[in-house]
C-alpha positions in Angstrom: -2.8 -27.8 -40.4 -4.1 -24.3 -39.9 -1.3 -22.9 -37.7 -3.3 -19.7 -36.6 -6.3 -21.8 -35.7 -3.7 -24.4 -33.6 -2.2 -21.2 -31.9 -5.6 -19.4 -31.0 -6.8 -22.8 -29.7 -3.5 -23.1 -27.3 -4.2 -19.4 -25.9 -7.5 -20.1 -25.4 -6.6 -23.0 -23.3 -4.3 -21.2 -21.3 -6.9 -18.6 -20.5 -9.6 -21.3 -19.5 -6.7 -23.2 -17.3 -6.1 -19.7 -15.4 -2.2 -19.8 -16.6 0.0 -16.9 -16.1 1.9 -17.8 -18.9 2.2 -20.1 -22.3 5.4 -21.5 -23.7 5.8 -22.5 -27.3 9.2 -24.3 -27.9 10.4 -26.9 -30.0 11.0 -30.6 -28.6 8.4 -30.0 -25.8 4.6 -29.8 -25.6 3.0 -26.5 -25.5 3.7 -25.7 -21.6 1.3 -23.5 -19.1 2.7 -21.9 -15.9 -0.3 -22.3 -13.2 0.5 -21.0 -10.0 4.1 -21.0 -10.5 4.4 -24.7 -11.5 5.4 -25.5 -15.4 2.9 -27.8 -16.6 3.2 -30.1 -19.7 0.0 -30.0 -22.1 0.3 -33.5 -22.5 -3.0 -33.9 -24.8 -0.9 -31.7 -27.4 1.6 -33.0 -29.7 5.3 -32.3 -28.9 6.4 -29.3 -31.1 8.9 -29.8 -33.6 11.1 -26.8 -34.9 8.9 -26.5 -38.0 5.5 -26.3 -35.8 7.3 -23.9 -33.4 8.0 -21.6 -36.6 4.8 -21.8 -38.3 2.9 -21.4 -35.2 5.1 -18.4 -34.3 4.6 -16.6 -37.5 0.9 -17.2 -37.5 0.4 -14.6 -35.5 3.0 -12.0 -36.8 2.6 -9.4 -39.4 5.0 -8.8 -42.3 6.4 -5.9 -40.2 6.9 -7.9 -37.3 8.2 -10.7 -39.1 11.0 -8.6 -40.9 11.9 -7.0 -37.5 12.2 -10.7 -35.8 14.3 -12.0 -38.2 16.6 -8.6 -38.2 16.6 -7.9 -34.3 16.6 -11.9 -33.6 13.7 -11.3 -30.8 10.4 -9.3 -30.8 8.1 -8.0 -28.4 4.7 -7.4 -29.2 0.8 -7.9 -27.8 -1.7 -10.4 -29.0 -5.3 -10.6 -28.1 -7.3 -13.9 -27.7 -11.2 -13.1 -27.3 -11.3 -10.2 -24.5 -7.7 -11.5 -23.3 -4.6 -9.9 -24.1 -1.0 -11.5 -23.8 2.2 -10.0 -23.8 4.7 -11.7 -26.0 8.4 -12.3 -26.5 9.5 -14.4 -29.7 13.2 -15.2 -29.5 15.7 -17.9 -31.0 17.2 -20.3 -29.0 20.0 -22.8 -30.6 18.7 -21.5 -33.9 15.1 -22.1 -33.3 12.1 -20.1 -33.0 10.4 -19.8 -29.2 7.7 -17.9 -27.8 6.7 -16.6 -24.1 3.2 -15.3 -23.8 2.2 -13.6 -20.5 -1.5 -13.5 -19.9 -2.8 -10.0 -19.2 -6.1 -9.6 -17.1 -8.9 -8.6 -19.2 -9.9 -5.9 -16.8 -7.6 -3.3 -14.7 -7.9 -4.1 -11.3 -7.9 -1.4 -8.5 -5.7 -0.7 -5.7 -7.9 -2.4 -3.4 -8.3 -5.5 -5.6 -4.6 -5.7 -5.5 -4.4 -5.6 -1.9 -1.8 -2.6 -2.6 -1.0 0.3 0.6 -3.8 2.5 0.6 -1.1 5.5 0.6 -0.7 4.8 -3.3 -3.6 6.9 -3.9 -1.6 10.0 -2.8 0.1 9.3 -6.0 -2.8 9.9 -8.4 -3.7 12.9 -6.4 -0.5 14.7 -7.4 -0.7 17.5 -10.2 3.1 17.1 -10.9 6.1 15.2 -9.8 8.1 11.7 -10.7 6.7 8.1 -9.4 8.6 4.9 -9.8 7.2 1.5 -9.9 10.1 -0.8 -9.4 10.9 -4.4 -8.9 12.3 -7.6 -10.8 10.6 -9.0 -13.7 7.3 -10.3 -13.5 6.8 -8.9 -9.8 3.6 -6.9 -11.3 4.9 -3.5 -11.9 2.8 -3.1 -15.1 -0.4 -4.2 -13.4 0.6 -1.7 -10.5 1.2 0.9 -12.9 -2.2 0.5 -14.9 -4.0 0.4 -11.5 -2.6 4.0 -10.5 -3.2 5.7 -14.5 -7.0 3.8 -14.5 -7.6 5.4 -11.1 -6.4 8.8 -12.2 -8.5 8.2 -15.6 -11.9 7.6 -13.2 -11.4 10.3 -10.8 -9.6 13.2 -12.7 -10.0 15.2 -16.0 -6.9 15.2 -17.8 -4.8 14.2 -20.8 -2.9 10.9 -20.4 -0.2 9.5 -22.3 1.1 6.1 -22.3 4.3 5.3 -24.0 4.7 1.1 -24.2 6.5 -1.8 -25.6 3.9 -3.4 -26.1 0.5 -1.9 -24.9 -0.4 -4.2 -22.2 -3.5 -3.0 -20.5 -5.8 -1.1 -22.5 -7.5 1.9 -21.0 -11.2 2.9 -21.6 -11.3 6.8 -21.2 -13.8 7.7 -18.4 -13.1 11.4 -17.0 -9.8 11.3 -18.9 -8.7 11.5 -22.3 -6.1 8.3 -22.4 -3.7 8.2 -25.7 -1.5 4.7 -25.7 1.5 5.0 -27.9 3.2 1.8 -28.7 6.9 1.8 -29.4 7.8 0.5 -33.1 4.0 0.8 -33.9 3.1 4.4 -33.2 6.6 5.8 -32.3 10.3 4.5 -32.8 11.8 4.6 -29.6 10.8 5.5 -25.6 13.1 8.5 -25.6 11.7 10.2 -29.2 8.1 9.7 -27.9 8.7 11.0 -24.8 10.1 14.3 -26.0 7.2 14.4 -28.6 4.8 14.1 -25.8 5.9 17.6 -24.2 4.4 18.9 -27.0 1.2 17.1 -26.8 -0.2 18.8 -23.9 -0.4 16.0 -21.4 -1.1 16.4 -17.7 0.0 12.8 -17.0 2.6 10.5 -18.7 3.4 7.2 -18.3 6.3 5.5 -19.5 6.6 1.8 -19.7 10.0 1.1 -19.1 13.1 3.8 -18.7 15.7 1.9 -20.4 18.6 4.5 -21.3 20.1 7.8 -20.6 17.7 10.1 -22.9 14.5 8.6 -21.5 15.4 8.8 -18.0 16.8 12.6 -18.5 13.5 13.5 -20.5 11.4 12.0 -17.9 12.8 13.8 -15.2 12.9 17.2 -17.3 9.1 16.4 -17.9 8.3 15.8 -13.9 10.3 19.2 -13.5 8.0 21.0 -16.0 4.8 20.7 -14.4 3.9 17.0 -15.3 3.0 14.0 -13.5 5.2 11.2 -14.8 5.0 7.5 -13.7 7.7 5.0 -14.8 9.4 1.7 -14.1 12.9 0.6 -13.1 14.3 -2.9 -12.5 15.7 -2.1 -9.1 14.9 -3.8 -5.9 14.6 -0.9 -3.1 14.3 3.0 -3.2 18.0 3.7 -2.6 19.0 1.1 -5.5 16.6 2.8 -7.8 18.0 6.5 -6.9 21.6 5.1 -7.5 20.5 3.8 -10.8 19.2 6.9 -12.3 22.2 9.0 -10.7 24.8 6.3 -12.0 23.2 6.9 -15.7 24.6 10.4 -15.9 28.0 11.4 -16.5 29.8 12.6 -13.2 29.7 15.9 -14.4 26.0 15.7 -14.2 25.5 13.7 -11.4 25.2 17.0 -8.7 22.5 18.6 -11.2 20.7 15.5 -11.5 20.3 15.0 -7.5 19.2 18.5 -7.2 16.4 17.7 -9.8 15.7 14.4 -8.4 15.3 15.7 -4.7 12.7 18.7 -6.2 10.7 16.2 -8.5 10.9 12.5 -7.2 7.6 12.1 -5.3 8.2 8.4 -4.3 9.4 5.1 -5.1 7.3 1.7 -5.1 9.2 -1.6 -4.9 7.4 -4.3 -4.9 7.7 -8.2 -5.1 4.7 -10.9 -5.5 5.3 -13.2 -2.7 3.8 -16.7 -2.9 0.7 -17.2 -0.5 0.4 -20.2 1.8 -2.7 -20.9 -0.5 -2.7 -20.6 -4.1 -2.0 -17.0 -5.5 0.6 -14.5 -4.7 0.5 -11.6 -2.0 2.2 -7.9 -3.0 4.9 -7.0 -0.5 5.9 -3.3 -1.0 8.6 -0.9 0.2 7.2 2.9 -0.2 9.4 5.8 0.1 7.2 9.0 0.1 10.0 12.0 -0.4 9.6 14.4 2.5 12.3 16.9 3.3 14.4 14.6 5.0 14.5 12.3 2.1 15.1 15.1 -0.5 18.2 16.6 1.7 20.0 12.9 1.6 19.3 12.8 -2.3 20.7 16.6 -2.7 23.6 15.6 -0.4 24.4 12.4 -1.9 23.6 10.3 1.2 21.1 7.6 -0.2 22.5 5.0 2.0 20.6 7.0 5.0 17.0 6.7 2.7 16.4 3.7 4.5 16.6 4.7 8.1 14.1 7.6 7.1 11.7 5.4 5.7 11.7 3.1 8.9 11.0 6.1 10.9 8.4 7.5 8.8 5.3 5.2 9.0 2.9 8.2 10.2 3.7 9.8 6.5 2.7 6.5 5.2 6.4 5.2 4.4 6.6 1.3 4.6 9.9 -0.5 4.6 10.0 -4.0 2.9 10.5 -5.9 6.4 7.7 -4.4 7.7 5.3 -5.6 4.9 6.7 -9.1 4.8 6.2 -9.1 8.5 2.5 -7.8 8.3 2.0 -10.9 5.8 3.6 -13.4 7.9 1.5 -12.2 11.1 -1.8 -12.2 8.8 -0.9 -15.8 7.9 -0.9 -15.1 4.4 2.8 -16.0 3.5 4.9 -18.2 5.7 7.9 -17.3 7.6 10.5 -19.2 5.5 9.3 -17.7 2.2 9.2 -14.0 3.7 13.0 -14.4 4.8 13.7 -15.6 0.9 12.4 -12.8 -0.3 13.9 -10.3 2.3 17.1 -8.1 1.7 17.9 -7.8 5.6 16.7 -11.3 6.6 18.3 -11.0 9.9 16.2 -7.9 10.7 13.0 -9.7 9.4 14.0 -12.7 11.8 13.8 -10.3 14.9 10.1 -8.7 13.4 8.4 -11.9 13.2 9.8 -13.9 16.1 
């Protein structure tokens, strides 16, 4: 059996089926995720442990194989025709498995993603720190790509992205876009971010802030005249600010609060909520940093940020419950689903009565 051909065939089937994910795991047939449901490919044979290993290794380079067996897991990107996949290879019960996430072949705009128009404000800034947050698989990378591509099409800038792996591939328009992949083009997020400050960037995109050094350097970059976009796995603006500050030792936290108060432009916390019909709708909490929020960050009163978001709609701020209630009123999502995605369901219940 030509395992590389078989693997390419499975990736093509995933594309043709409009799946969001493809799973290769021993003792199962290949499995697709279509509209949130897992669907067996019954037309394909059950994958044995030997088949799983051969299928997976067929698409890896020698360097990737070496890293996989050393680290026991591996992130990478693969292509099938014009479609790219974000891939994670991992061991389970001693056997190799693979999860492939399909990446759309075209970067969609803010409008096409049904994101709030106020997010265009972030693409017009010259410097500062913008964070796109949310749980895994909530569309953070897609939103980030839309923001970066908007800058690419409207401004003449030097954009550097630091990713692991590279997901969306940008085509230079008005801007120069240099995309660096961790382990292929650089050894770490932190090292690439430090280096980027000597590469004459205007805009820096950090795929994920994973450690103290990366977060610290990103804040410094935003303070020193760069527009920095990054992601975090947090569920709200206030939780995001706490997470960043808590990364630092206690004796540095007052300084970091002051840095954030002066450099943070905004936080977008998003969830992809299942629609009544097929597909997902983005629900977004948007915090734009104004003087009131900057003072709350500086004075360690982050717990009061939510109240400012609720009362600052005229400045473009949106609470998560406002976003969810608007989707319910537009009959895009059900009340039950909205309540399950809310961090304050009692408040949401009042809004949608």
